[in-house]
C-alpha positions in Angstrom: 4.3 -24.5 0.8 5.2 -24.0 4.6 5.4 -20.3 5.6 7.0 -19.0 8.8 5.2 -15.6 9.4 5.8 -13.1 12.3 4.4 -9.7 13.3 6.2 -7.5 15.7 4.9 -4.1 14.4 2.1 -4.0 17.1 1.7 -4.6 20.8 1.1 -8.2 20.4 3.9 -10.3 19.1 2.5 -13.2 16.9 4.2 -16.1 15.1 2.4 -18.5 12.8 3.4 -21.5 10.6 1.1 -21.9 7.7 0.7 -24.7 5.0 -0.3 -22.4 2.0 -3.4 -20.5 3.5 -4.0 -23.1 6.3 -2.7 -22.2 9.9 -0.8 -25.1 11.3 0.0 -23.4 14.5 -0.2 -19.8 15.8 0.8 -18.2 19.0 0.3 -14.7 20.3 1.9 -12.9 23.3 0.8 -9.5 24.9 3.6 -9.8 27.4 5.1 -6.6 28.6 8.5 -7.8 27.7 10.3 -6.4 24.7 9.6 -8.4 21.5 13.4 -8.8 21.1 13.1 -11.0 24.4 10.0 -12.9 23.3 10.2 -13.5 19.4 13.0 -16.0 19.3 11.8 -18.3 22.2 8.3 -18.1 20.5 9.6 -19.2 17.0 11.7 -21.9 18.6 8.8 -23.4 20.5 6.3 -23.3 17.7 8.9 -25.0 15.3 9.6 -27.6 17.9 5.9 -28.1 18.6 5.5 -28.9 14.9 8.7 -31.0 14.5 9.9 -28.6 12.1 13.3 -27.0 11.3 14.2 -24.0 9.2 15.1 -26.4 6.5 11.3 -27.1 6.1 10.5 -23.7 5.5 9.7 -22.4 1.9 8.9 -18.8 2.6 9.5 -16.2 5.3 7.0 -13.5 5.9 6.8 -10.3 8.1 5.2 -6.9 8.7 7.3 -4.1 7.3 5.2 -1.4 8.9 3.6 0.9 9.6 3.8 0.5 13.3 6.1 0.3 16.2 9.5 1.6 14.7 11.3 -0.6 17.2 9.3 -3.6 16.7 9.4 -3.4 12.9 13.2 -3.4 13.1 13.3 -6.4 15.4 10.9 -8.4 13.2 12.7 -7.5 10.0 16.2 -8.1 11.4 15.1 -11.6 12.5 13.6 -12.7 9.2 16.5 -11.4 7.2 19.0 -13.4 9.5 16.9 -16.5 8.7 16.9 -15.8 4.9 20.6 -15.3 4.9 21.4 -18.4 6.9 19.1 -20.8 4.8 18.7 -18.9 1.5 14.8 -18.8 2.0 12.8 -16.2 0.0 11.2 -13.3 2.0 7.8 -11.6 1.3 7.3 -8.4 3.5 3.6 -7.2 4.0 2.2 -4.0 4.9 0.5 -4.1 8.4 -2.6 -2.3 6.9 -2.8 -4.7 4.0 -2.5 -7.5 6.5 -5.5 -6.2 8.4 -7.6 -6.1 5.0 -6.5 -9.8 4.6 -8.1 -10.5 8.0 -11.4 -9.0 6.8 -11.4 -11.4 3.6 -10.9 -14.3 5.8 -13.8 -13.3 8.1 -16.3 -11.6 5.5 -15.2 -13.4 2.1 -14.2 -11.8 -1.0 -17.2 -10.0 -2.1 -17.1 -6.6 -3.6 -16.4 -3.8 -0.9 -14.0 -1.2 0.4 -11.8 -1.8 3.5 -10.5 1.0 5.8 -7.5 -0.3 7.7 -6.4 1.9 10.8 -3.3 1.7 13.2 -2.7 4.3 15.9 0.1 6.6 15.0 -0.2 8.6 18.3 -0.5 12.3 18.7 -4.3 12.0 17.5 -3.2 10.5 14.0 -3.7 7.2 12.4 -1.8 5.2 9.8 -4.5 4.2 7.3 -5.1 2.8 3.9 -8.4 2.2 1.9 -8.5 -1.1 -0.2 -11.1 -2.3 -2.6 -12.3 -5.8 -3.3 -13.6 -6.5 -6.9 -14.2 -9.7 -8.4 -12.2 -11.4 -5.5 -9.1 -9.2 -6.1 -7.9 -7.0 -3.3 -6.0 -3.8 -4.5 -5.2 -0.4 -3.1 -7.7 2.5 -3.4 -6.2 5.1 -1.1 -2.4 4.4 -0.5 -1.0 4.3 3.0 -0.7 7.7 4.6 -0.9 9.3 8.0 -3.6 11.7 9.0 -5.9 12.8 11.6 -9.2 10.9 12.3 -11.3 13.6 10.8 -9.3 13.8 7.6 -9.5 10.2 6.6 -13.3 10.3 6.3 -12.6 12.0 2.9 -11.3 8.9 1.5 -14.2 6.6 2.2 -17.6 6.4 0.6 -20.6 4.0 0.9 -21.2 3.0 -2.9 -19.9 -0.5 -1.5 -20.1 -2.1 1.7 -17.5 -0.5 3.9 -15.6 -2.6 6.5 -13.6 -0.7 9.1 -10.8 -2.7 10.8 -7.7 -2.0 13.0 -7.3 0.1 16.2 -10.7 1.0 17.4 -11.7 4.8 17.4 -15.5 4.5 17.3 -16.0 7.7 19.5 -14.1 9.9 17.1 -14.9 8.2 13.8 -18.5 7.3 14.2 -20.0 10.6 14.1 -18.1 11.7 11.1 -19.0 8.4 9.2 -22.7 8.8 10.3 -22.6 12.6 9.0 -21.2 11.5 5.6 -23.5 8.5 5.2 -26.7 10.9 6.0 -25.4 13.4 3.4 -24.9 10.8 0.7 -28.5 9.4 1.5 -30.0 12.7 1.4 -28.3 13.4 -2.0 -30.2 10.2 -3.3 -27.0 8.3 -4.0 -26.9 4.4 -3.7 -25.8 3.8 -0.2 -24.4 0.5 1.2 -23.9 -0.1 5.0 -20.7 0.1 7.0 -19.3 -2.3 9.8 -16.7 -2.3 12.3 -14.8 -5.8 12.1 -13.3 -7.3 15.1 -11.9 -10.7 16.2 -9.8 -11.2 13.2 -7.0 -13.9 12.8 -3.7 -12.8 14.3 -1.7 -10.5 12.3 1.1 -13.2 11.7 -1.8 -15.4 10.0 -2.9 -12.6 7.8 0.7 -11.7 7.0 1.2 -15.3 6.0 -1.7 -15.5 3.6 -0.8 -12.2 2.0 2.9 -13.3 1.7 1.7 -16.5 -0.2 -0.4 -14.3 -2.7 2.8 -12.0 -3.3 4.9 -15.0 -3.8 2.5 -16.4 -6.4 3.0 -13.3 -8.6 6.7 -13.2 -8.0 6.7 -10.3 -5.6 9.4 -11.7 -3.1 13.2 -11.6 -2.8 16.0 -12.0 -0.5 17.1 -10.0 2.7 18.2 -7.1 0.6 14.8 -6.7 -0.9 13.0 -6.1 2.4 12.7 -2.4 3.6 10.5 -1.0 6.4 7.4 1.2 5.6 7.6 4.0 7.9 5.3 6.6 6.1 7.0 9.4 8.1 10.2 9.7 9.7 10.2 9.4 13.6 9.0 12.5 15.4 12.2 13.3 16.9 14.0 13.3 13.5 11.2 15.5 11.9 11.4 18.1 14.8 15.2 18.2 14.3 14.9 18.8 10.5 11.9 21.0 10.8 10.3 19.3 7.9 6.5 18.9 6.8 6.7 15.7 4.7 3.0 15.8 3.7 2.3 15.4 -0.1 -0.3 17.8 -1.7 -2.1 16.9 -5.0 -3.1 19.9 -7.1 -4.2 20.7 -10.7 -1.0 21.6 -12.6 -1.0 25.4 -13.5 1.1 27.2 -16.2 3.2 28.5 -13.4 3.9 25.0 -12.2 4.8 24.1 -15.7 7.5 26.9 -15.9 8.9 25.7 -12.5 9.1 22.2 -14.0 10.8 23.7 -17.2 13.5 25.2 -14.9 14.3 21.9 -13.3 13.3 19.5 -16.1 16.6 17.5 -15.9 15.5 16.5 -12.4 12.4 14.7 -13.7 13.6 11.5 -15.4 11.3 10.4 -18.4 11.3 9.7 -22.0 9.8 12.9 -23.1 11.6 16.3 -24.0 10.1 19.2 -22.2 8.7 20.4 -25.7 6.6 17.3 -25.8 5.4 17.8 -22.3 4.4 21.4 -23.0 2.3 20.4 -26.1 0.8 17.5 -24.3 -0.2 20.0 -21.4 -2.5 21.8 -23.9 -4.6 18.8 -24.8 -4.5 16.7 -21.4 -5.4 17.2 -17.8 -2.3 17.4 -15.5 -1.9 17.2 -11.6 1.2 18.1 -9.8 2.5 16.6 -6.3 4.2 19.2 -4.0 6.1 18.8 -0.8 7.2 21.7 1.2 5.8 23.8 -1.8 8.3 22.2 -4.1 7.0 20.2 -7.1 8.2 16.7 -6.6 6.2 14.9 -9.3 3.5 15.2 -12.1 1.0 13.2 -14.1 -1.1 13.7 -17.2 -4.4 12.0 -18.3 -6.9 12.1 -21.0 -10.5 10.9 -20.8 -12.9 9.9 -23.6 -16.3 9.0 -22.5 -16.2 6.6 -19.5 -12.5 5.7 -20.0 -9.3 7.4 -18.7 -5.9 6.9 -20.0 -2.8 7.7 -17.8 -0.2 9.4 -20.2 2.7 9.6 -17.6 3.4 9.6 -14.0 6.9 11.3 -13.1 8.7 11.6 -9.9 11.6 13.9 -9.3 14.8 11.8 -9.3 15.9 12.7 -5.6 12.4 12.0 -4.3 11.7 8.7 -5.8 10.7 5.6 -3.6 8.9 7.8 -1.2 5.3 7.2 -2.2 4.9 10.2 -4.4 3.7 8.2 -7.4 1.4 6.1 -5.1 -0.1 9.4 -3.9 -0.7 10.6 -7.5 -2.1 7.1 -8.7 -4.3 7.0 -5.7 -5.5 10.5 -6.5 -6.3 9.7 -10.1 -8.3 6.6 -9.3 -10.4 8.4 -6.4 -11.0 11.5 -8.2 -12.0 10.5 -11.7 -15.5 9.0 -11.8 -14.8 6.5 -14.9 -15.5 3.0 -15.6 -11.9 2.1 -16.8 -8.4 3.4 -16.4 -5.7 2.4 -19.0 -1.9 2.9 -19.1 1.0 1.4 -20.8 4.5 0.7 -19.1 7.8 -0.5 -20.3 8.2 -4.1 -19.7 11.4 -3.7 -17.9 10.1 -1.1 -15.5 9.6 -3.7 -12.8 8.9 -1.1 -9.9 6.2 0.6 -12.0 4.4 -2.6 -12.8 4.5 -3.7 -9.0 3.0 -0.2 -8.4 0.3 -0.5 -10.8 -0.5 -4.0 -9.7 -1.1 -3.0 -6.1 -3.8 -0.6 -7.2 -5.5 -3.5 -9.2 -4.1 -2.9 -12.8 -4.1 -6.1 -14.6 -2.1 -6.8 -17.9 -4.4 -6.9 -21.0 -1.8 -6.9 -23.8 1.4 -5.8 -25.3 2.8 -3.4 -28.0 5.9 -5.2 -29.5 9.1 -3.0 -29.7 7.3 0.2 -28.7 10.0 1.9 -26.7 13.0 2.6 -28.7 12.1 0.2 -31.2 13.4 -2.6 -28.8 11.5 -3.0 -25.6 7.8 -4.0 -25.4 5.0 -1.9 -23.8 2.8 -3.6 -21.4 -0.9 -2.6 -21.6 -2.7 -2.4 -18.1 -6.2 -1.7 -17.1 -8.4 -1.5 -14.0 -12.2 -1.1 -13.8 
């Protein structure tokens, strides 16, 4: 499989052609000219050097963010145009995930956690935490934007920790060292942490990640490619006066009453009466934005296993990362050996979300939903 992979989300514009995971040719430019001026000539040059045309390309790949708003749009528009013209499938890759893939290339697939960071300006960073277990890369803390001081909450030293991306050692190192020392003082098992540099180009890492996505069926046409902005542009947020941060809290009886008043806005198969009864026997969290309830989730724990009963997002707030926030919270905050759930076989979006966090299918319940649709059983450990 030949893959044309590009990255325009960062200062350096990079283009790579890969044969499966092997780089055939890569070029990277830190020219001060706009990516819109350099991208197409770079693609043309690399294709010509390899004596290839677009008819030889089996998969297109690009970063979908986070990063430069303008750069992301340029890269995606270019890849979409190629896809539409030649009917070539696309796999969009998160920039933070591409950085994590670069670590895998350099350090191997041993068990670890990876903190990926990209400068978001104004003393903030885009970041995500990934975990590698048994050779599989999955999300641990979903992509978000926070200050350097806040992101330390989401890392620990139970496994080796690799830190990659824009370099912030002067701000980050004292915070990491303090948390590391505290963990040592508490007698906890403590692994080392390391800053990783000199990675493959972003285009190469995006290409390898895109191949993995393709192999599990996570690809599509030009209409399937959307940017990951994490937050609205600053000017728009200032105009609208919004605070788009998501808070995750324990669900209170008062929250439950507020959900009752707006239950028709939370699409799920349960009646409110069923939810009210389950609340008495399960542990629930709630997601809030601007002090409004935008999602909730329930779990039950027996010994060292937890079952996720439901994850529900308000209808007008779907596709904004709220379910990801809740799922990440449940994984990080519950010290269990295994987490189980079940999902409708036709709920493709949910299955893809769970897969990103490392859940694997382990079985089926035939005709579980409405006596017609199967339930997919998934687990992560």
